[in-house]
mmCIF file of the N, C-alpha and C atoms, coordinates in Angstrom:
data_MODEL
# 
_entry.id   MODEL 
# 
loop_
_atom_site.group_PDB 
_atom_site.id 
_atom_site.type_symbol 
_atom_site.label_atom_id 
_atom_site.label_alt_id 
_atom_site.label_comp_id 
_atom_site.label_asym_id 
_atom_site.label_entity_id 
_atom_site.label_seq_id 
_atom_site.pdbx_PDB_ins_code 
_atom_site.Cartn_x 
_atom_site.Cartn_y 
_atom_site.Cartn_z 
_atom_site.occupancy 
_atom_site.B_iso_or_equiv 
_atom_site.pdbx_formal_charge 
_atom_site.auth_seq_id 
_atom_site.auth_comp_id 
_atom_site.auth_asym_id 
_atom_site.auth_atom_id 
_atom_site.pdbx_PDB_model_num 
ATOM 1   N N  . MET A 1 1  ? 89.297  63.907 24.292 1.00 0.00 ? 1  MET A N  1 
ATOM 2   C CA . MET A 1 1  ? 90.308  64.222 25.277 1.00 0.00 ? 1  MET A CA 1 
ATOM 3   C C  . MET A 1 1  ? 90.170  63.237 26.447 1.00 0.00 ? 1  MET A C  1 
ATOM 4   N N  . ALA A 1 2  ? 91.276  62.686 26.878 1.00 0.00 ? 2  ALA A N  1 
ATOM 5   C CA . ALA A 1 2  ? 91.300  61.771 28.021 1.00 0.00 ? 2  ALA A CA 1 
ATOM 6   C C  . ALA A 1 2  ? 92.171  62.381 29.108 1.00 0.00 ? 2  ALA A C  1 
ATOM 7   N N  . THR A 1 3  ? 91.811  62.109 30.345 1.00 0.00 ? 3  THR A N  1 
ATOM 8   C CA . THR A 1 3  ? 92.631  62.537 31.467 1.00 0.00 ? 3  THR A CA 1 
ATOM 9   C C  . THR A 1 3  ? 93.171  61.290 32.151 1.00 0.00 ? 3  THR A C  1 
ATOM 10  N N  . ASP A 1 4  ? 94.473  61.154 32.138 1.00 0.00 ? 4  ASP A N  1 
ATOM 11  C CA . ASP A 1 4  ? 95.142  60.020 32.767 1.00 0.00 ? 4  ASP A CA 1 
ATOM 12  C C  . ASP A 1 4  ? 95.909  60.521 33.982 1.00 0.00 ? 4  ASP A C  1 
ATOM 13  N N  . LEU A 1 5  ? 96.502  59.605 34.716 1.00 0.00 ? 5  LEU A N  1 
ATOM 14  C CA . LEU A 1 5  ? 97.290  59.944 35.893 1.00 0.00 ? 5  LEU A CA 1 
ATOM 15  C C  . LEU A 1 5  ? 98.755  59.776 35.557 1.00 0.00 ? 5  LEU A C  1 
ATOM 16  N N  . TYR A 1 6  ? 99.543  60.760 35.931 1.00 0.00 ? 6  TYR A N  1 
ATOM 17  C CA . TYR A 1 6  ? 100.965 60.784 35.651 1.00 0.00 ? 6  TYR A CA 1 
ATOM 18  C C  . TYR A 1 6  ? 101.705 60.852 36.978 1.00 0.00 ? 6  TYR A C  1 
ATOM 19  N N  . VAL A 1 7  ? 102.590 59.895 37.213 1.00 0.00 ? 7  VAL A N  1 
ATOM 20  C CA . VAL A 1 7  ? 103.372 59.846 38.444 1.00 0.00 ? 7  VAL A CA 1 
ATOM 21  C C  . VAL A 1 7  ? 104.840 60.054 38.075 1.00 0.00 ? 7  VAL A C  1 
ATOM 22  N N  . TYR A 1 8  ? 105.411 61.126 38.643 1.00 0.00 ? 8  TYR A N  1 
ATOM 23  C CA . TYR A 1 8  ? 106.810 61.445 38.355 1.00 0.00 ? 8  TYR A CA 1 
ATOM 24  C C  . TYR A 1 8  ? 107.369 62.305 39.480 1.00 0.00 ? 8  TYR A C  1 
ATOM 25  N N  . ALA A 1 9  ? 108.589 62.025 39.854 1.00 0.00 ? 9  ALA A N  1 
ATOM 26  C CA . ALA A 1 9  ? 109.308 62.804 40.867 1.00 0.00 ? 9  ALA A CA 1 
ATOM 27  C C  . ALA A 1 9  ? 108.504 62.937 42.152 1.00 0.00 ? 9  ALA A C  1 
ATOM 28  N N  . GLY A 1 10 ? 107.845 61.862 42.544 1.00 0.00 ? 10 GLY A N  1 
ATOM 29  C CA . GLY A 1 10 ? 107.108 61.861 43.809 1.00 0.00 ? 10 GLY A CA 1 
ATOM 30  C C  . GLY A 1 10 ? 105.795 62.609 43.780 1.00 0.00 ? 10 GLY A C  1 
ATOM 31  N N  . GLN A 1 11 ? 105.295 62.939 42.589 1.00 0.00 ? 11 GLN A N  1 
ATOM 32  C CA . GLN A 1 11 ? 104.043 63.671 42.481 1.00 0.00 ? 11 GLN A CA 1 
ATOM 33  C C  . GLN A 1 11 ? 103.051 62.946 41.580 1.00 0.00 ? 11 GLN A C  1 
ATOM 34  N N  . LEU A 1 12 ? 101.784 63.049 41.956 1.00 0.00 ? 12 LEU A N  1 
ATOM 35  C CA . LEU A 1 12 ? 100.675 62.507 41.172 1.00 0.00 ? 12 LEU A CA 1 
ATOM 36  C C  . LEU A 1 12 ? 99.979  63.686 40.501 1.00 0.00 ? 12 LEU A C  1 
ATOM 37  N N  . GLN A 1 13 ? 99.884  63.642 39.179 1.00 0.00 ? 13 GLN A N  1 
ATOM 38  C CA . GLN A 1 13 ? 99.302  64.743 38.413 1.00 0.00 ? 13 GLN A CA 1 
ATOM 39  C C  . GLN A 1 13 ? 98.321  64.202 37.385 1.00 0.00 ? 13 GLN A C  1 
ATOM 40  N N  . ASN A 1 14 ? 97.404  65.057 36.951 1.00 0.00 ? 14 ASN A N  1 
ATOM 41  C CA . ASN A 1 14 ? 96.561  64.728 35.815 1.00 0.00 ? 14 ASN A CA 1 
ATOM 42  C C  . ASN A 1 14 ? 97.333  65.039 34.546 1.00 0.00 ? 14 ASN A C  1 
ATOM 43  N N  . LEU A 1 15 ? 97.102  64.250 33.518 1.00 0.00 ? 15 LEU A N  1 
ATOM 44  C CA . LEU A 1 15 ? 97.709  64.492 32.213 1.00 0.00 ? 15 LEU A CA 1 
ATOM 45  C C  . LEU A 1 15 ? 96.599  64.343 31.184 1.00 0.00 ? 15 LEU A C  1 
ATOM 46  N N  . GLU A 1 16 ? 96.289  65.430 30.499 1.00 0.00 ? 16 GLU A N  1 
ATOM 47  C CA . GLU A 1 16 ? 95.258  65.388 29.464 1.00 0.00 ? 16 GLU A CA 1 
ATOM 48  C C  . GLU A 1 16 ? 95.913  65.109 28.122 1.00 0.00 ? 16 GLU A C  1 
ATOM 49  N N  . ARG A 1 17 ? 95.276  64.235 27.356 1.00 0.00 ? 17 ARG A N  1 
ATOM 50  C CA . ARG A 1 17 ? 95.807  63.916 26.039 1.00 0.00 ? 17 ARG A CA 1 
ATOM 51  C C  . ARG A 1 17 ? 94.658  63.695 25.070 1.00 0.00 ? 17 ARG A C  1 
ATOM 52  N N  . GLY A 1 18 ? 94.916  64.048 23.833 1.00 0.00 ? 18 GLY A N  1 
ATOM 53  C CA . GLY A 1 18 ? 93.929  63.866 22.781 1.00 0.00 ? 18 GLY A CA 1 
ATOM 54  C C  . GLY A 1 18 ? 94.107  62.532 22.092 1.00 0.00 ? 18 GLY A C  1 
ATOM 55  N N  . LYS A 1 19 ? 93.185  62.212 21.246 1.00 0.00 ? 19 LYS A N  1 
ATOM 56  C CA . LYS A 1 19 ? 93.173  60.920 20.552 1.00 0.00 ? 19 LYS A CA 1 
ATOM 57  C C  . LYS A 1 19 ? 94.458  60.655 19.779 1.00 0.00 ? 19 LYS A C  1 
ATOM 58  N N  . ASN A 1 20 ? 95.026  61.667 19.164 1.00 0.00 ? 20 ASN A N  1 
ATOM 59  C CA . ASN A 1 20 ? 96.210  61.468 18.328 1.00 0.00 ? 20 ASN A CA 1 
ATOM 60  C C  . ASN A 1 20 ? 97.507  61.907 18.986 1.00 0.00 ? 20 ASN A C  1 
ATOM 61  N N  . ASP A 1 21 ? 97.466  62.233 20.271 1.00 0.00 ? 21 ASP A N  1 
ATOM 62  C CA . ASP A 1 21 ? 98.678  62.644 20.983 1.00 0.00 ? 21 ASP A CA 1 
ATOM 63  C C  . ASP A 1 21 ? 99.638  61.475 21.156 1.00 0.00 ? 21 ASP A C  1 
ATOM 64  N N  . VAL A 1 22 ? 100.909 61.798 21.124 1.00 0.00 ? 22 VAL A N  1 
ATOM 65  C CA . VAL A 1 22 ? 101.956 60.844 21.458 1.00 0.00 ? 22 VAL A CA 1 
ATOM 66  C C  . VAL A 1 22 ? 102.605 61.362 22.737 1.00 0.00 ? 22 VAL A C  1 
ATOM 67  N N  . THR A 1 23 ? 102.652 60.530 23.761 1.00 0.00 ? 23 THR A N  1 
ATOM 68  C CA . THR A 1 23 ? 103.152 60.969 25.060 1.00 0.00 ? 23 THR A CA 1 
ATOM 69  C C  . THR A 1 23 ? 104.423 60.213 25.403 1.00 0.00 ? 23 THR A C  1 
ATOM 70  N N  . GLY A 1 24 ? 105.512 60.949 25.551 1.00 0.00 ? 24 GLY A N  1 
ATOM 71  C CA . GLY A 1 24 ? 106.773 60.347 25.986 1.00 0.00 ? 24 GLY A CA 1 
ATOM 72  C C  . GLY A 1 24 ? 106.845 60.372 27.501 1.00 0.00 ? 24 GLY A C  1 
ATOM 73  N N  . ILE A 1 25 ? 107.179 59.252 28.092 1.00 0.00 ? 25 ILE A N  1 
ATOM 74  C CA . ILE A 1 25 ? 107.248 59.134 29.545 1.00 0.00 ? 25 ILE A CA 1 
ATOM 75  C C  . ILE A 1 25 ? 108.673 58.747 29.934 1.00 0.00 ? 25 ILE A C  1 
ATOM 76  N N  . PRO A 1 26 ? 109.305 59.523 30.832 1.00 0.00 ? 26 PRO A N  1 
ATOM 77  C CA . PRO A 1 26 ? 110.652 59.168 31.284 1.00 0.00 ? 26 PRO A CA 1 
ATOM 78  C C  . PRO A 1 26 ? 110.664 57.797 31.964 1.00 0.00 ? 26 PRO A C  1 
ATOM 79  N N  . PRO A 1 27 ? 111.800 57.111 31.973 1.00 0.00 ? 27 PRO A N  1 
ATOM 80  C CA . PRO A 1 27 ? 111.879 55.776 32.575 1.00 0.00 ? 27 PRO A CA 1 
ATOM 81  C C  . PRO A 1 27 ? 111.428 55.730 34.044 1.00 0.00 ? 27 PRO A C  1 
ATOM 82  N N  . ALA A 1 28 ? 111.610 56.798 34.790 1.00 0.00 ? 28 ALA A N  1 
ATOM 83  C CA . ALA A 1 28 ? 111.252 56.795 36.211 1.00 0.00 ? 28 ALA A CA 1 
ATOM 84  C C  . ALA A 1 28 ? 109.808 57.223 36.453 1.00 0.00 ? 28 ALA A C  1 
ATOM 85  N N  . ALA A 1 29 ? 109.018 57.381 35.396 1.00 0.00 ? 29 ALA A N  1 
ATOM 86  C CA . ALA A 1 29 ? 107.644 57.861 35.523 1.00 0.00 ? 29 ALA A CA 1 
ATOM 87  C C  . ALA A 1 29 ? 106.651 56.765 35.151 1.00 0.00 ? 29 ALA A C  1 
ATOM 88  N N  . SER A 1 30 ? 105.379 57.006 35.500 1.00 0.00 ? 30 SER A N  1 
ATOM 89  C CA . SER A 1 30 ? 104.294 56.096 35.127 1.00 0.00 ? 30 SER A CA 1 
ATOM 90  C C  . SER A 1 30 ? 103.136 56.901 34.591 1.00 0.00 ? 30 SER A C  1 
ATOM 91  N N  . LEU A 1 31 ? 102.492 56.397 33.556 1.00 0.00 ? 31 LEU A N  1 
ATOM 92  C CA . LEU A 1 31 ? 101.261 56.970 33.024 1.00 0.00 ? 31 LEU A CA 1 
ATOM 93  C C  . LEU A 1 31 ? 100.187 55.902 33.184 1.00 0.00 ? 31 LEU A C  1 
ATOM 94  N N  . ILE A 1 32 ? 99.147  56.230 33.916 1.00 0.00 ? 32 ILE A N  1 
ATOM 95  C CA . ILE A 1 32 ? 98.106  55.260 34.246 1.00 0.00 ? 32 ILE A CA 1 
ATOM 96  C C  . ILE A 1 32 ? 96.784  55.765 33.678 1.00 0.00 ? 32 ILE A C  1 
ATOM 97  N N  . VAL A 1 33 ? 96.135  54.980 32.830 1.00 0.00 ? 33 VAL A N  1 
ATOM 98  C CA . VAL A 1 33 ? 94.848  55.389 32.280 1.00 0.00 ? 33 VAL A CA 1 
ATOM 99  C C  . VAL A 1 33 ? 93.805  55.389 33.399 1.00 0.00 ? 33 VAL A C  1 
ATOM 100 N N  . ALA A 1 34 ? 92.818  56.271 33.254 1.00 0.00 ? 34 ALA A N  1 
ATOM 101 C CA . ALA A 1 34 ? 91.820  56.467 34.306 1.00 0.00 ? 34 ALA A CA 1 
ATOM 102 C C  . ALA A 1 34 ? 91.108  55.174 34.701 1.00 0.00 ? 34 ALA A C  1 
ATOM 103 N N  . GLU A 1 35 ? 90.791  54.339 33.730 1.00 0.00 ? 35 GLU A N  1 
ATOM 104 C CA . GLU A 1 35 ? 90.091  53.086 34.028 1.00 0.00 ? 35 GLU A CA 1 
ATOM 105 C C  . GLU A 1 35 ? 90.945  52.180 34.910 1.00 0.00 ? 35 GLU A C  1 
ATOM 106 N N  . GLN A 1 36 ? 92.229  52.104 34.610 1.00 0.00 ? 36 GLN A N  1 
ATOM 107 C CA . GLN A 1 36 ? 93.139  51.279 35.411 1.00 0.00 ? 36 GLN A CA 1 
ATOM 108 C C  . GLN A 1 36 ? 93.326  51.885 36.798 1.00 0.00 ? 36 GLN A C  1 
ATOM 109 N N  . TRP A 1 37 ? 93.386  53.212 36.881 1.00 0.00 ? 37 TRP A N  1 
ATOM 110 C CA . TRP A 1 37 ? 93.515  53.897 38.169 1.00 0.00 ? 37 TRP A CA 1 
ATOM 111 C C  . TRP A 1 37 ? 92.334  53.538 39.075 1.00 0.00 ? 37 TRP A C  1 
ATOM 112 N N  . ALA A 1 38 ? 91.141  53.514 38.509 1.00 0.00 ? 38 ALA A N  1 
ATOM 113 C CA . ALA A 1 38 ? 89.943  53.163 39.292 1.00 0.00 ? 38 ALA A CA 1 
ATOM 114 C C  . ALA A 1 38 ? 90.042  51.748 39.842 1.00 0.00 ? 38 ALA A C  1 
ATOM 115 N N  . ILE A 1 39 ? 90.537  50.820 39.046 1.00 0.00 ? 39 ILE A N  1 
ATOM 116 C CA . ILE A 1 39 ? 90.719  49.439 39.506 1.00 0.00 ? 39 ILE A CA 1 
ATOM 117 C C  . ILE A 1 39 ? 91.764  49.385 40.613 1.00 0.00 ? 39 ILE A C  1 
ATOM 118 N N  . MET A 1 40 ? 92.865  50.098 40.424 1.00 0.00 ? 40 MET A N  1 
ATOM 119 C CA . MET A 1 40 ? 93.928  50.114 41.438 1.00 0.00 ? 40 MET A CA 1 
ATOM 120 C C  . MET A 1 40 ? 93.414  50.683 42.755 1.00 0.00 ? 40 MET A C  1 
ATOM 121 N N  . CYS A 1 41 ? 92.605  51.748 42.673 1.00 0.00 ? 41 CYS A N  1 
ATOM 122 C CA . CYS A 1 41 ? 92.039  52.355 43.885 1.00 0.00 ? 41 CYS A CA 1 
ATOM 123 C C  . CYS A 1 41 ? 91.144  51.361 44.616 1.00 0.00 ? 41 CYS A C  1 
ATOM 124 N N  . LYS A 1 42 ? 90.309  50.668 43.876 1.00 0.00 ? 42 LYS A N  1 
ATOM 125 C CA . LYS A 1 42 ? 89.402  49.688 44.476 1.00 0.00 ? 42 LYS A CA 1 
ATOM 126 C C  . LYS A 1 42 ? 90.190  48.579 45.166 1.00 0.00 ? 42 LYS A C  1 
ATOM 127 N N  . GLU A 1 43 ? 91.214  48.068 44.503 1.00 0.00 ? 43 GLU A N  1 
ATOM 128 C CA . GLU A 1 43 ? 92.019  46.989 45.063 1.00 0.00 ? 43 GLU A CA 1 
ATOM 129 C C  . GLU A 1 43 ? 92.813  47.432 46.294 1.00 0.00 ? 43 GLU A C  1 
ATOM 130 N N  . ALA A 1 44 ? 93.173  48.725 46.345 1.00 0.00 ? 44 ALA A N  1 
ATOM 131 C CA . ALA A 1 44 ? 93.951  49.251 47.475 1.00 0.00 ? 44 ALA A CA 1 
ATOM 132 C C  . ALA A 1 44 ? 93.056  49.621 48.663 1.00 0.00 ? 44 ALA A C  1 
ATOM 133 N N  . GLY A 1 45 ? 91.738  49.637 48.452 1.00 0.00 ? 45 GLY A N  1 
ATOM 134 C CA . GLY A 1 45 ? 90.832  50.027 49.522 1.00 0.00 ? 45 GLY A CA 1 
ATOM 135 C C  . GLY A 1 45 ? 90.487  51.506 49.512 1.00 0.00 ? 45 GLY A C  1 
ATOM 136 N N  . GLY A 1 46 ? 90.740  52.174 48.387 1.00 0.00 ? 46 GLY A N  1 
ATOM 137 C CA . GLY A 1 46 ? 90.411  53.586 48.236 1.00 0.00 ? 46 GLY A CA 1 
ATOM 138 C C  . GLY A 1 46 ? 91.570  54.369 47.662 1.00 0.00 ? 46 GLY A C  1 
ATOM 139 N N  . GLU A 1 47 ? 91.234  55.522 47.092 1.00 0.00 ? 47 GLU A N  1 
ATOM 140 C CA . GLU A 1 47 ? 92.261  56.326 46.453 1.00 0.00 ? 47 GLU A CA 1 
ATOM 141 C C  . GLU A 1 47 ? 93.294  56.838 47.458 1.00 0.00 ? 47 GLU A C  1 
ATOM 142 N N  . ASP A 1 48 ? 92.856  57.261 48.630 1.00 0.00 ? 48 ASP A N  1 
ATOM 143 C CA . ASP A 1 48 ? 93.805  57.755 49.638 1.00 0.00 ? 48 ASP A CA 1 
ATOM 144 C C  . ASP A 1 48 ? 94.825  56.687 50.016 1.00 0.00 ? 48 ASP A C  1 
ATOM 145 N N  . LYS A 1 49 ? 94.354  55.472 50.164 1.00 0.00 ? 49 LYS A N  1 
ATOM 146 C CA . LYS A 1 49 ? 95.270  54.377 50.516 1.00 0.00 ? 49 LYS A CA 1 
ATOM 147 C C  . LYS A 1 49 ? 96.240  54.073 49.380 1.00 0.00 ? 49 LYS A C  1 
ATOM 148 N N  . LEU A 1 50 ? 95.760  54.136 48.153 1.00 0.00 ? 50 LEU A N  1 
ATOM 149 C CA . LEU A 1 50 ? 96.637  53.894 47.007 1.00 0.00 ? 50 LEU A CA 1 
ATOM 150 C C  . LEU A 1 50 ? 97.715  54.970 46.929 1.00 0.00 ? 50 LEU A C  1 
ATOM 151 N N  . ILE A 1 51 ? 97.320  56.223 47.074 1.00 0.00 ? 51 ILE A N  1 
ATOM 152 C CA . ILE A 1 51 ? 98.285  57.319 47.018 1.00 0.00 ? 51 ILE A CA 1 
ATOM 153 C C  . ILE A 1 51 ? 99.322  57.180 48.125 1.00 0.00 ? 51 ILE A C  1 
ATOM 154 N N  . ALA A 1 52 ? 98.866  56.814 49.319 1.00 0.00 ? 52 ALA A N  1 
ATOM 155 C CA . ALA A 1 52 ? 99.801  56.617 50.439 1.00 0.00 ? 52 ALA A CA 1 
ATOM 156 C C  . ALA A 1 52 ? 100.763 55.474 50.138 1.00 0.00 ? 52 ALA A C  1 
ATOM 157 N N  . SER A 1 53 ? 100.262 54.398 49.553 1.00 0.00 ? 53 SER A N  1 
ATOM 158 C CA . SER A 1 53 ? 101.129 53.250 49.259 1.00 0.00 ? 53 SER A CA 1 
ATOM 159 C C  . SER A 1 53 ? 102.155 53.578 48.172 1.00 0.00 ? 53 SER A C  1 
ATOM 160 N N  . LEU A 1 54 ? 101.801 54.478 47.269 1.00 0.00 ? 54 LEU A N  1 
ATOM 161 C CA . LEU A 1 54 ? 102.731 54.891 46.221 1.00 0.00 ? 54 LEU A CA 1 
ATOM 162 C C  . LEU A 1 54 ? 103.738 55.921 46.726 1.00 0.00 ? 54 LEU A C  1 
ATOM 163 N N  . GLU A 1 55 ? 103.456 56.477 47.898 1.00 0.00 ? 55 GLU A N  1 
ATOM 164 C CA . GLU A 1 55 ? 104.325 57.486 48.514 1.00 0.00 ? 55 GLU A CA 1 
ATOM 165 C C  . GLU A 1 55 ? 104.546 58.671 47.585 1.00 0.00 ? 55 GLU A C  1 
ATOM 166 N N  . VAL A 1 56 ? 103.435 59.198 47.053 1.00 0.00 ? 56 VAL A N  1 
ATOM 167 C CA . VAL A 1 56 ? 103.487 60.364 46.176 1.00 0.00 ? 56 VAL A CA 1 
ATOM 168 C C  . VAL A 1 56 ? 102.612 61.471 46.745 1.00 0.00 ? 56 VAL A C  1 
ATOM 169 N N  . LYS A 1 57 ? 102.890 62.694 46.330 1.00 0.00 ? 57 LYS A N  1 
ATOM 170 C CA . LYS A 1 57 ? 102.096 63.845 46.717 1.00 0.00 ? 57 LYS A CA 1 
ATOM 171 C C  . LYS A 1 57 ? 101.081 64.113 45.614 1.00 0.00 ? 57 LYS A C  1 
ATOM 172 N N  . ASP A 1 58 ? 99.815  64.205 45.982 1.00 0.00 ? 58 ASP A N  1 
ATOM 173 C CA . ASP A 1 58 ? 98.748  64.458 45.026 1.00 0.00 ? 58 ASP A CA 1 
ATOM 174 C C  . ASP A 1 58 ? 98.680  65.952 44.747 1.00 0.00 ? 58 ASP A C  1 
ATOM 175 N N  . VAL A 1 59 ? 99.084  66.362 43.550 1.00 0.00 ? 59 VAL A N  1 
ATOM 176 C CA . VAL A 1 59 ? 99.066  67.775 43.177 1.00 0.00 ? 59 VAL A CA 1 
ATOM 177 C C  . VAL A 1 59 ? 98.039  68.052 42.068 1.00 0.00 ? 59 VAL A C  1 
ATOM 178 N N  . ARG A 1 60 ? 97.061  67.177 41.931 1.00 0.00 ? 60 ARG A N  1 
ATOM 179 C CA . ARG A 1 60 ? 96.066  67.331 40.873 1.00 0.00 ? 60 ARG A CA 1 
ATOM 180 C C  . ARG A 1 60 ? 95.205  68.582 41.023 1.00 0.00 ? 60 ARG A C  1 
ATOM 181 N N  . GLU A 1 61 ? 95.001  69.056 42.225 1.00 0.00 ? 61 GLU A N  1 
ATOM 182 C CA . GLU A 1 61 ? 94.126  70.214 42.445 1.00 0.00 ? 61 GLU A CA 1 
ATOM 183 C C  . GLU A 1 61 ? 94.887  71.515 42.628 1.00 0.00 ? 61 GLU A C  1 
ATOM 184 N N  . VAL A 1 62 ? 96.181  71.495 42.482 1.00 0.00 ? 62 VAL A N  1 
ATOM 185 C CA . VAL A 1 62 ? 96.985  72.699 42.670 1.00 0.00 ? 62 VAL A CA 1 
ATOM 186 C C  . VAL A 1 62 ? 96.764  73.652 41.510 1.00 0.00 ? 62 VAL A C  1 
ATOM 187 N N  . ASN A 1 63 ? 96.493  74.904 41.839 1.00 0.00 ? 63 ASN A N  1 
ATOM 188 C CA . ASN A 1 63 ? 96.299  75.933 40.811 1.00 0.00 ? 63 ASN A CA 1 
ATOM 189 C C  . ASN A 1 63 ? 97.620  76.688 40.651 1.00 0.00 ? 63 ASN A C  1 
ATOM 190 N N  . HIS A 1 64 ? 98.220  76.593 39.484 1.00 0.00 ? 64 HIS A N  1 
ATOM 191 C CA . HIS A 1 64 ? 99.523  77.210 39.243 1.00 0.00 ? 64 HIS A CA 1 
ATOM 192 C C  . HIS A 1 64 ? 99.403  78.616 38.674 1.00 0.00 ? 64 HIS A C  1 
ATOM 193 N N  . ALA A 1 65 ? 98.202  79.174 38.648 1.00 0.00 ? 65 ALA A N  1 
ATOM 194 C CA . ALA A 1 65 ? 97.998  80.518 38.071 1.00 0.00 ? 65 ALA A CA 1 
ATOM 195 C C  . ALA A 1 65 ? 98.547  81.605 38.960 1.00 0.00 ? 65 ALA A C  1 
# 
């Protein structure tokens, strides 16, 4: 199981996928693998700065229960 980052409709979310999963992504969305996300964060000067530059709301910790 891998956890990637999914950006859609102004929100940053985790997306879990298995080895054989096929993931369809709408044209206005982005799916970023965790390794690439780490590189992007480093280049931006930190995750907070990257999220701010993308102008998205981080909803990864929201509990929908």
